[in-house]
N, C-alpha and C positions, 0 to 999 in steps of 0.2 A: 230663122225666125218664122213663125207661123202666124198668119193673120186670122183674126176672128171673122165671124160672119153672123148675119141675122137673116132669118127667114120666117115666113108666116106659119102659124099653127096649121097643120094639115098638109103643108107642102113637103116635098121630099127633103130630107136632111142631107147634108153633104155626104156623098158616097165614100169619101176618104176617111170617115170615122170608123173606128173598130166596129165589127159586126154586133158585138154585145151592146154597144151604145145605141146603135140603130134599133135594136130590139127594144131597148129601154124607152126610146122615143116613141116607138109604136105602141108600147104598153101604156104610156102616159096619154097619148092621143086617143087611144081606144076606150079609156075610162069614160063613162057617161057623165056628162056635165050635170051639176046640181041644178034643180029647177030655177029658172030665172037668170042663169049665168050665160052671157053671150061671149063665146070664145072667138068670134070672128075677127077681132082686132088683135088677138094675142100673137106674140112673136117669140121665137127662140133666139137667144144670144149665145154664141159659141165663143169662148175665150180659151186660151191655152195657158196652163199653169204648170211650169216645170215640164213642158213638152207633153202634157196630158190634157185631153179635152175636158172642159167643164161647160155644161150647158145649163142655161137658166131660162125658164119660161116666165112670161110676164106675171103669172100668178104666184111666183116665188118657188115653184118646183125647180129643184136642182138635180142634175145627173152628173155624177163624178165617175171617172174611169180609173180603175186600179190595174195597171199594166202587169204587175207581178202575178196577180190572180186572174187576169183577163176577165174582169168582172165590172159591172156597172152598178152603182148605188143610186137609187131614186129617193130623194128627200122631198116630201111635200109639206107645205105649210098648212097647219090646221087652225082654222079661225078659233079664237078664244071662246066664242059663244057656243061652239059645239063641244067643247071639252067638258068632261064631267067634273073637272077640277076648277072650272071657271068660278070666280067669286062673284056671285050675283047679289050678295048682301052688302049694302052700303055701310052697315054698322062696322065699327072698328073694335067692338068689344069681343074679347076672346073668352 
């Protein structure tokens, strides 16, 4: 059984994670924050699902590891207001 862990954004991730996951964490943390976003209180949460690490950042970003391909997938939440498909019209007429 592997225990999860939490650590602050910008601190070192657990060195026991696969190298490709560590690179993915660095990529997320090196992205420039949108204006007005304070990431100082954000934390990563590491859980293990079927013996594979799953990392989630407080903003909803998720990193999943694929052991067969030795790859990491980063999924970032996109606020609805920034989507070109966001419905800004309150009318329900089609």
